[in-house]
VOVO-171449 format. One record per residue: x, y, z of N, C-alpha, C, O in turn; residue in three letters; residue number from 1. Coordinates in steps of 0.02 Angstrom, whole numbers, plus 32768, in hexadecimal, padded with zeros to 4 digits. Example, Ala and Ser with C-alpha at 12.3 -4.5 7.8 and 13.67 -1.06 7.14 Angstrom:
REM residues 2
SITE;n_c1;n_c2;n_c3;ca_c1;ca_c2;ca_c3;c_c1;c_c2;c_c3;o_c1;o_c2;o_c3;residuo;num
SITE;8294;7EE4;8186;8267;7F1F;8186;8294;7F5B;8186;82C8;7F5A;81A7;ala;1
SITE;8282;7F90;8162;82AC;7FCB;8165;8285;8002;818A;829E;8039;8192;ser;2
This chain:
REM residues 65
SITE;n_c1;n_c2;n_c3;ca_c1;ca_c2;ca_c3;c_c1;c_c2;c_c3;o_c1;o_c2;o_c3;residuo;num
SITE;5CC8;E140;3D8B;5CCF;E159;3D59;5CD2;E12D;3D19;5D04;E10C;3D0F;unk;1
SITE;5C96;E12A;3CE5;5CAB;E110;3CA6;5CBB;E134;3C78;5CA9;E16F;3C72;unk;2
SITE;5CE5;E111;3C4C;5D04;E13A;3C16;5CF8;E112;3BD1;5D12;E0DA;3BCE;unk;3
SITE;5CDC;E122;3BA7;5CC9;E106;3B6A;5CDE;E11F;3B26;5CD0;E159;3B17;unk;4
SITE;5CFC;E0FD;3B00;5D1D;E11D;3AC1;5CEB;E0EC;3A89;5CE7;E0AF;3A8D;unk;5
SITE;5CCD;E111;3A5D;5CC0;E0EE;3A2E;5C7F;E0BB;3A3D;5C73;E08B;3A18;unk;6
SITE;5C58;E0CA;3A76;5C33;E09C;3A88;5C4D;E063;3AAB;5C2B;E030;3AAD;unk;7
SITE;5C8B;E066;3ACA;5CA6;E02B;3AE5;5CB7;E038;3B23;5CCC;E071;3B29;unk;8
SITE;5CB6;E017;3B59;5CC7;E02E;3B9C;5D20;E02C;3B97;5D3A;DFFA;3B7E;unk;9
SITE;5D40;E054;3BA9;5D85;E04D;3BAC;5DAA;E05D;3BE4;5DE6;E04E;3BE9;unk;10
SITE;5D84;E082;3C18;5DA2;E082;3C61;5D66;E08B;3C8E;5D34;E0A7;3C7A;unk;11
SITE;5D6D;E071;3CCE;5D42;E06F;3CFD;5D5F;E07E;3D48;5D7E;E053;3D66;unk;12
SITE;5D56;E0AB;3D5B;5D76;E0B3;3DAA;5D3F;E0CA;3DDB;5D1B;E0FC;3DD5;unk;13
SITE;5D40;E098;3E12;5D0D;E0A5;3E41;5D18;E0DE;3E6E;5CE6;E0FB;3E83;unk;14
SITE;5D5B;E0F6;3E83;5D69;E12D;3EA1;5DA0;E148;3E78;5DDA;E134;3E7A;unk;15
SITE;5D89;E178;3E51;5DC2;E18F;3E15;5DEB;E1C7;3E4B;5E25;E1D3;3E3D;unk;16
SITE;5DD3;E1DF;3E78;5E08;E1FD;3EA9;5E3B;E1E0;3EC5;5E70;E1FE;3ECB;unk;17
SITE;5E33;E1A5;3EDA;5E60;E177;3EF8;5E8E;E173;3EC7;5EC8;E182;3ED2;unk;18
SITE;5E79;E15F;3E8A;5EA4;E13F;3E55;5ED7;E180;3E38;5F12;E17B;3E27;unk;19
SITE;5EB2;E1B8;3E37;5EDC;E1F6;3E1D;5F11;E20E;3E5A;5F49;E225;3E4F;unk;20
SITE;5EF7;E205;3E95;5F34;E21B;3EC3;5F3A;E26F;3EC0;5F17;E29A;3EA5;unk;21
SITE;5F79;E271;3EE9;5F80;E2C1;3EE8;5F96;E2DB;3E9C;5F98;E318;3E96;unk;22
SITE;5FA4;E2B5;3E66;5FA1;E2D8;3E2C;5F67;E2F3;3E0E;5F6D;E324;3DEB;unk;23
SITE;5F1F;E2D3;3E19;5EE9;E2F3;3E1A;5EC6;E2CC;3DDC;5EE3;E2AA;3DB1;unk;24
SITE;5E88;E2D6;3DE1;5E68;E2B7;3DA4;5E75;E2C6;3D65;5E79;E298;3D3C;unk;25
SITE;5E7E;E303;3D54;5E8B;E324;3D15;5ED5;E2FA;3CF3;5EDA;E2E8;3CB8;unk;26
SITE;5F03;E2F2;3D21;5F3E;E2CE;3D0B;5F2E;E28E;3D0A;5F50;E273;3CDF;unk;27
SITE;5F05;E264;3D29;5EF6;E232;3D1E;5ED2;E218;3CCF;5EE2;E1E8;3CAC;unk;28
SITE;5E9D;E24A;3CC6;5E8A;E242;3C81;5EB4;E252;3C50;5EB0;E235;3C19;unk;29
SITE;5EE6;E285;3C5D;5F17;E28D;3C22;5F44;E256;3C17;5F59;E249;3BDE;unk;30
SITE;5F53;E234;3C4C;5F83;E1FE;3C4A;5F65;E1BC;3C1E;5F85;E193;3BFE;unk;31
SITE;5F24;E1C1;3C27;5EF7;E190;3BFE;5ED7;E190;3BC0;5EAE;E16A;3BA7;unk;32
SITE;5EFE;E1D8;3BA4;5EE5;E1E8;3B6C;5E9E;E1F1;3B6B;5E82;E1E1;3B36;unk;33
SITE;5E7A;E208;3B9D;5E30;E21D;3B9F;5E2C;E25B;3B8F;5E01;E264;3B64;unk;34
SITE;5E4B;E28E;3BA2;5E48;E2DD;3B93;5E5E;E2F3;3B54;5E95;E2E1;3B41;unk;35
SITE;5E38;E318;3B2F;5E4E;E32E;3AE6;5E8C;E355;3AE0;5E96;E38B;3AFB;unk;36
SITE;5EB1;E337;3ABC;5EFC;E35E;3AB0;5EE3;E3A4;3A95;5ED1;E3A9;3A5B;unk;37
SITE;5EE1;E3D3;3ABE;5EE0;E417;3AAC;5F05;E43E;3AD7;5F0C;E42C;3B11;unk;38
SITE;5F26;E481;3ABD;5F44;E49F;3AF9;5F18;E4D1;3B16;5F2C;E4F3;3B45;unk;39
SITE;5ED9;E4D9;3AFD;5EA8;E503;3B21;5E7B;E4E3;3B4E;5E52;E507;3B6A;unk;40
SITE;5E79;E49C;3B5B;5E46;E481;3B81;5E41;E497;3BC2;5E75;E4A1;3BE1;unk;41
SITE;5DFF;E4A2;3BE1;5DFB;E4B0;3C21;5E14;E494;3C55;5E1A;E457;3C5A;unk;42
SITE;5E24;E4BC;3C82;5E3B;E496;3CC5;5DF9;E47A;3CF3;5DFE;E461;3D2B;unk;43
SITE;5DC4;E482;3CD2;5D8B;E46C;3CF9;5D60;E438;3CCE;5D23;E433;3CD3;unk;44
SITE;5D8D;E40D;3C9D;5D74;E3D5;3C7D;5D3F;E3D0;3C60;5D1C;E39E;3C5C;unk;45
SITE;5D2D;E425;3C3B;5CF2;E42C;3C1E;5CA9;E436;3C44;5C73;E441;3C2A;unk;46
SITE;5CB6;E431;3C7E;5C80;E440;3CAA;5C6D;E493;3CC2;5C9D;E4B8;3CCD;unk;47
SITE;5C40;E4A6;3CC6;5C2E;E4EE;3CD8;5C59;E501;3D27;5C5D;E4E0;3D5B;unk;48
SITE;5C72;E53D;3D15;5C94;E549;3D54;5C68;E56B;3D8A;5C32;E587;3D81;unk;49
SITE;5C8C;E564;3DC4;5C61;E57D;3DFC;5C3A;E5C4;3DF7;5C06;E5D3;3E14;unk;50
SITE;5C63;E5EF;3DC9;5C3F;E62E;3DC3;5C10;E634;3D95;5BEA;E665;3D95;unk;51
SITE;5C0B;E603;3D68;5BD5;E5FB;3D2B;5B91;E5E0;3D50;5B95;E5AA;3D6C;unk;52
SITE;5B59;E601;3D51;5B15;E5EF;3D50;5B00;E5BF;3D14;5AFE;E5D4;3CDA;unk;53
SITE;5AF1;E580;3D27;5AD4;E553;3CEA;5A91;E556;3CF4;5A74;E541;3CC1;unk;54
SITE;5A5E;E56E;3D2D;5A2A;E569;3D31;5A00;E5B0;3D30;5A29;E5DC;3D3B;unk;55
SITE;59D1;E5C4;3D28;59A9;E5F4;3D1F;5970;E5EA;3D52;5945;E5BF;3D48;unk;56
SITE;5971;E613;3D8B;5940;E611;3DB7;590B;E64E;3DAE;5914;E685;3D93;unk;57
SITE;58D6;E636;3DCC;5896;E66B;3DC2;587A;E670;3E06;5878;E642;3E2F;unk;58
SITE;5862;E6B7;3E10;583D;E6B0;3E4E;57F6;E6B2;3E4D;57D6;E6BE;3E80;unk;59
SITE;57D5;E6A2;3E0A;579D;E6A0;3DFB;577B;E65B;3E1A;57A1;E62A;3E1B;unk;60
SITE;5739;E652;3E33;571B;E61B;3E45;571A;E5E6;3E1D;572B;E5AF;3E32;unk;61
SITE;5703;E5F2;3DD7;5705;E5B3;3DA8;5746;E59E;3D87;574A;E56A;3D66;unk;62
SITE;577C;E5CA;3D90;57B7;E5BB;3D79;57CF;E5D3;3D38;5800;E5BD;3D1B;unk;63
SITE;57A6;E607;3D22;57AD;E617;3CDC;57E1;E657;3CE4;57DA;E673;3D1A;unk;64
SITE;580B;E66F;3CC2;5832;E6A4;3CBE;5813;E6D7;3C96;5830;E70D;3C8C;unk;65
């Protein structure tokens, strides 16, 4: 994982899961002040949840919806 701040590389981890350990990736990012300071930030780091469909599928042969 590469972390840039204002266009400058500030952190790089080859195996962020190893670095995070049992505390988890979110705790690692919070510890390094990478996550925004907000009481309402998502537990999924801004990624779509598994319940959200981010792709629209079409059964049409030409792919048009």
